[in-house]
C-alpha positions in Angstrom: -5.2 69.3 -7.4 -5.8 69.0 -3.6 -5.0 65.2 -3.9 -1.8 66.0 -5.8 -0.7 68.4 -3.1 -1.4 65.9 -0.4 0.6 63.3 -2.3 3.6 65.7 -2.7 3.4 66.8 0.9 3.4 63.2 2.1 6.3 62.4 -0.2 8.4 65.0 1.5 8.4 62.7 4.6 10.9 60.5 2.8 13.7 62.9 3.8 12.7 62.3 7.4 12.7 58.6 6.9 16.0 58.6 5.1 17.7 60.8 7.8 16.6 58.4 10.6 17.7 55.1 8.9 19.8 53.0 11.2 20.0 49.4 12.1 16.5 49.0 13.8 15.1 46.9 16.5 14.0 43.9 14.6 11.6 41.0 15.1 8.3 41.9 16.8 9.1 45.6 17.2 6.9 47.6 14.8 8.4 51.0 14.0 6.2 54.0 14.6 3.9 54.5 11.6 4.4 51.0 10.2 1.7 48.9 11.7 -0.5 47.1 9.1 -3.2 49.7 9.6 -0.9 52.7 9.1 0.6 51.2 6.0 -2.8 50.4 4.5 -3.9 54.0 5.3 -0.9 55.3 3.2 -1.7 52.9 0.4 -5.2 54.2 0.3 -3.9 57.7 0.2 -1.8 56.9 -2.9 -4.7 55.0 -4.4 -6.9 58.2 -4.0 -4.2 60.2 -5.7 -4.0 57.9 -8.7 -7.7 58.4 -9.4 -6.9 61.9 -10.5 -3.6 61.1 -12.1 -4.2 58.5 -14.9 -0.7 59.1 -16.2 0.5 56.9 -13.3 -0.7 53.8 -15.2 1.8 54.4 -18.0 4.6 53.4 -15.6 4.9 49.6 -15.4 5.6 49.2 -11.7 3.0 51.8 -10.8 0.4 50.1 -13.0 1.2 46.6 -11.4 1.6 47.8 -7.8 -0.8 50.8 -7.7 -3.0 49.3 -5.0 0.1 48.5 -2.8 2.2 51.6 -3.2 2.7 54.4 -0.6 3.6 58.0 -1.4 6.9 57.5 0.5 7.9 54.4 -1.5 7.1 56.0 -4.8 9.3 59.0 -4.0 12.2 56.7 -3.0 11.8 54.4 -6.0 11.6 57.2 -8.5 14.4 59.0 -6.8 16.6 55.9 -7.1 15.8 55.5 -10.8 16.5 59.2 -11.5 19.9 59.1 -9.7 21.3 55.7 -10.6 19.7 54.6 -13.9 21.1 56.7 -16.7 20.4 56.9 -20.4 22.5 54.6 -22.4 22.9 51.9 -19.7 22.4 48.3 -20.8 20.3 45.8 -18.8 23.3 44.4 -17.0 24.5 47.8 -15.8 21.0 48.7 -14.5 20.8 45.4 -12.7 24.2 45.9 -10.9 23.2 49.4 -9.8 20.0 48.0 -8.3 21.9 45.2 -6.5 24.5 47.5 -5.1 21.9 50.1 -3.9 19.8 47.5 -2.1 22.8 45.6 -0.7 24.1 48.9 0.8 20.7 49.9 2.1 18.9 46.8 3.3 19.8 44.8 6.5 18.6 41.3 7.1 16.2 40.8 10.0 18.1 38.0 11.7 15.5 37.8 14.5 12.4 37.5 12.2 9.7 35.3 13.6 6.1 34.5 12.6 5.1 37.4 14.9 7.1 40.0 13.1 5.3 42.6 11.1 3.6 41.2 8.0 4.8 43.9 5.7 8.4 43.0 6.4 7.9 40.4 3.7 7.0 43.0 1.0 9.0 45.7 -0.6 7.8 48.4 1.9 10.2 47.6 4.8 13.3 47.2 2.7 12.6 50.3 0.5 11.3 52.6 3.3 13.1 51.4 6.4 16.1 49.4 5.2 15.5 46.0 6.6 13.6 42.9 5.7 13.5 39.2 5.0 13.7 36.9 2.0 10.3 38.0 0.7 11.2 41.7 1.2 14.4 41.4 -0.7 12.9 39.8 -3.8 9.9 42.1 -3.8 12.1 45.2 -3.5 14.4 43.9 -6.3 11.5 43.4 -8.6 9.9 46.8 -8.1 13.2 48.6 -8.5 14.0 46.6 -11.7 10.5 47.4 -13.1 11.1 51.1 -12.4 14.4 50.8 -14.3 12.8 49.2 -17.3 13.8 45.6 -16.7 11.8 42.4 -16.8 11.9 40.5 -13.5 10.0 37.6 -12.0 9.7 36.2 -8.5 10.1 32.4 -8.3 10.5 29.9 -5.5 12.0 26.7 -4.4 13.5 24.9 -1.4 16.8 25.0 0.3 18.3 22.5 2.7 19.0 23.7 6.3 21.9 22.6 8.4 19.7 19.8 9.8 18.9 18.6 6.3 15.3 19.8 6.3 14.0 21.8 3.3 12.8 25.4 3.7 10.8 27.3 1.1 12.8 30.3 -0.3 12.0 32.9 -3.0 14.5 34.5 -5.4 14.3 36.5 -8.7 14.7 35.8 -12.3 15.9 38.7 -14.5 16.0 39.1 -18.2 19.2 40.7 -19.5 19.6 41.2 -23.3 16.8 38.7 -23.9 18.3 35.9 -21.7 17.2 34.9 -18.2 19.3 34.6 -15.0 18.7 33.6 -11.4 19.5 36.3 -8.8 19.5 35.6 -5.0 20.1 39.0 -3.6 19.4 37.9 -0.1 22.4 35.6 -0.2 24.6 38.0 -2.2 24.1 40.8 0.3 26.7 40.2 3.1 25.5 42.7 5.8 28.5 42.5 8.1 31.2 42.7 5.5 29.6 45.4 3.3 30.5 43.5 0.2 28.7 41.4 -2.5 29.1 37.6 -2.9 29.1 37.4 -6.6 28.4 33.6 -6.5 24.6 34.4 -6.1 24.2 36.9 -9.0 23.2 35.8 -12.4 23.2 32.0 -12.0 22.2 29.4 -14.5 19.6 26.8 -13.4 22.3 24.2 -13.2 24.3 26.4 -10.8 21.2 27.2 -8.8 20.2 23.6 -8.5 23.4 22.8 -6.5 21.8 24.5 -3.5 18.1 24.8 -4.3 15.2 22.7 -5.6 13.6 24.9 -8.2 9.8 24.4 -7.8 8.1 27.2 -9.7 6.3 26.0 -12.8 6.2 27.6 -16.2 9.2 29.9 -15.7 11.9 30.7 -18.3 15.0 28.5 -18.4 18.3 30.1 -17.3 21.2 28.7 -19.4 23.1 31.8 -20.5 26.5 32.6 -18.8 27.4 36.0 -20.5 26.6 38.0 -17.3 27.8 35.4 -14.8 30.7 35.8 -12.4 33.2 37.0 -15.0 31.0 39.9 -15.9 29.9 40.8 -12.4 33.5 40.7 -11.1 34.7 43.0 -13.9 31.9 45.4 -13.2 32.7 45.6 -9.5 36.3 46.2 -10.3 35.5 49.1 -12.6 33.2 50.6 -10.0 35.5 50.1 -7.1 32.9 48.0 -5.2 34.1 45.4 -2.6 33.1 41.9 -3.4 34.0 38.2 -2.8 33.5 35.0 -4.7 32.9 32.6 -1.8 34.0 29.0 -2.0 31.2 26.9 -3.5 29.5 25.2 -0.5 27.6 22.8 -2.7 29.7 19.9 -1.5 28.5 20.5 2.0 25.0 21.9 1.2 24.1 20.3 -2.0 20.5 19.1 -2.3 20.2 15.4 -1.9 18.0 14.3 -4.7 17.2 11.0 -3.1 16.1 12.4 0.3 12.7 11.6 1.6 12.2 15.3 2.4 12.7 16.4 -1.2 10.5 13.6 -2.6 7.7 14.6 -0.2 8.0 18.3 -1.1 8.1 17.5 -4.8 5.1 15.3 -4.6 3.1 17.9 -2.6 4.1 20.6 -5.0 3.1 18.6 -8.0 -0.2 17.7 -6.4 -1.0 21.3 -5.5 0.0 22.6 -8.9 -2.3 20.0 -10.5 -5.2 21.6 -8.7 -4.8 24.7 -10.8 -6.1 22.8 -13.8 -8.3 20.2 -12.0 -11.8 20.7 -13.2 -13.3 18.7 -10.4 -12.7 21.8 -8.2 -15.3 24.6 -8.6 -13.3 27.7 -9.6 -14.0 31.2 -8.3 -12.1 34.3 -9.3 -11.7 36.8 -6.4 -13.5 40.1 -6.8 -14.3 41.1 -3.2 -14.7 39.3 0.1 -18.5 39.7 0.0 -19.0 38.9 -3.7 -16.7 35.9 -3.6 -18.1 34.6 -0.3 -21.6 34.9 -1.8 -20.7 32.8 -4.8 -19.2 30.1 -2.7 -22.2 30.1 -0.3 -24.4 29.5 -3.3 -22.2 26.7 -4.5 -22.1 24.9 -1.2 -25.8 25.4 -0.7 -26.4 23.8 -4.1 -24.3 20.8 -3.0 -26.2 20.4 0.2 -29.6 20.7 -1.5 -28.5 17.9 -3.8 -27.2 15.9 -0.7 -23.7 15.6 -2.1 -21.1 14.2 0.3 -18.1 16.5 -0.6 -17.3 20.0 -1.6 -14.3 21.0 -3.6 -13.5 24.6 -4.7 -10.6 26.8 -5.4 -10.2 30.6 -5.4 -7.9 32.4 -7.9 -6.4 35.8 -6.8 -4.6 38.0 -9.3 -0.8 37.6 -8.8 -0.5 41.4 -8.6 -2.4 41.3 -5.3 -0.2 41.5 -2.2 -0.1 38.0 -0.9 0.3 39.2 2.7 -3.2 40.6 2.5 -4.5 37.4 1.0 -2.9 34.8 3.2 -1.6 36.3 6.5 -3.7 37.2 9.5 -2.2 39.1 12.5 -4.3 40.4 15.4 -7.3 42.3 14.1 -6.0 42.2 10.5 -7.5 39.0 9.0 -6.3 37.8 5.7 -8.7 37.8 2.7 -8.8 34.0 2.5 -9.6 33.6 6.2 -12.3 36.3 5.9 -14.0 34.4 3.1 -13.8 31.1 5.0 -15.3 32.7 8.1 -18.2 34.3 6.1 -19.0 31.1 4.2 -18.9 28.9 7.3 -21.1 31.2 9.3 -23.6 31.5 6.5 -23.8 27.8 5.9 -24.1 26.9 9.6 -26.8 29.6 10.0 -28.8 28.0 7.1 -28.2 24.3 7.6 -26.9 23.5 11.1 -29.8 21.8 13.0 -31.6 21.5 9.7 -29.6 19.4 7.2 -26.9 18.6 9.8 -26.7 18.1 13.5 -23.1 19.4 13.6 -21.3 22.5 12.2 -19.9 22.4 8.7 -16.5 23.3 10.2 -14.1 26.1 9.6 -13.8 25.6 5.9 -10.1 26.6 6.1 -8.5 26.9 2.7 -5.0 25.6 1.8 -2.6 28.0 0.2 -0.6 27.0 -2.8 2.7 28.7 -2.4 3.6 29.2 -6.0 1.6 31.4 -8.4 0.7 30.0 -11.8 -0.7 31.6 -15.0 -0.9 35.0 -13.2 -2.8 33.8 -10.1 -2.3 32.9 -6.5 -4.6 30.1 -5.4 -6.3 28.7 -2.3 -8.3 25.5 -2.3 -10.5 23.4 -0.1 -11.8 19.8 -0.5 -13.6 18.2 2.4 -16.5 16.0 3.4 -19.8 17.6 4.5 -21.2 16.4 7.8 -23.6 13.5 7.9 -27.1 14.5 6.8 -30.0 14.1 9.1 -32.1 11.2 8.1 -35.2 13.2 7.6 -33.5 16.0 5.7 -35.1 16.9 2.5 -34.1 19.8 0.2 
């Protein structure tokens, strides 16, 4: 009961957050209470609450995101669903209400840099503070859609810049009446004009491919047009929402399928995706930093004892894990993959440097695969071991 009261009391802070929403100072400025450490503290508080409230797991988004939620976000998400998602709505109507609510609420961080807060790339900044990046938009859309009873995925691909280079971009797939559609809310939300660009809502794969290289494997095909521009325009008219249908810029921005950049990206993506199923890599399934590090240390030690020349391993992390925590390191907050690499390298050097090898085994830095597959994120490493000392014997 005490935990429940704590949760409810913290949820009341939402009213303060909502009352203070404005266009914030973006980029490297971290709003008070929104450092990685503060966010993780609030996530832990919600996690403690769920231990005494098993009914939480009957709600799909809470079951999937339980270890990433904060009391404030839960109150906002549930409040949105209660106010905007009504009995009798079909999938399309729910989708449009989500899109409108996020478009009105969320502002793009146009000054985002690699030094900006890590959680700006998750649902937390858009939902709680009202601004974010590509990653924040797609994560927020997914979590609100799940709270509304919809099936949504996050997929990825590449888009050409003005200079012709390709940049990785995520977007959503949504299932409406059993058919899948592409949704790019980041592009549909026109901050300055306060309207929606319907050209980016409910696209087929063919329409999406005019401006993006779709790289995510094993995702549903999007071929249905029932809820395309015709349906979205009619809905906006009925609701009195401002909108535009921008001129198709594909002629100026269309992906050049013969470009060297695209071929290189596709080749790299295919090679990385192949590692998921490559049995020559020793596979580990993440449980904790210490447990997984220990398993990898045992594997590398065995390779060294057998005087093998190379090590190759991969680590699978559940897709439900927040990939910010897995892959990104900022200041004193070190990503899980880096923590594992550091522990493993330190242990191997302590055991074998000066014994089996003259030199260090190296940093053992893992490579991240940017697209999840079969329910997992993945990192991998394949590298040569240092030259063995001539007199080394296992």
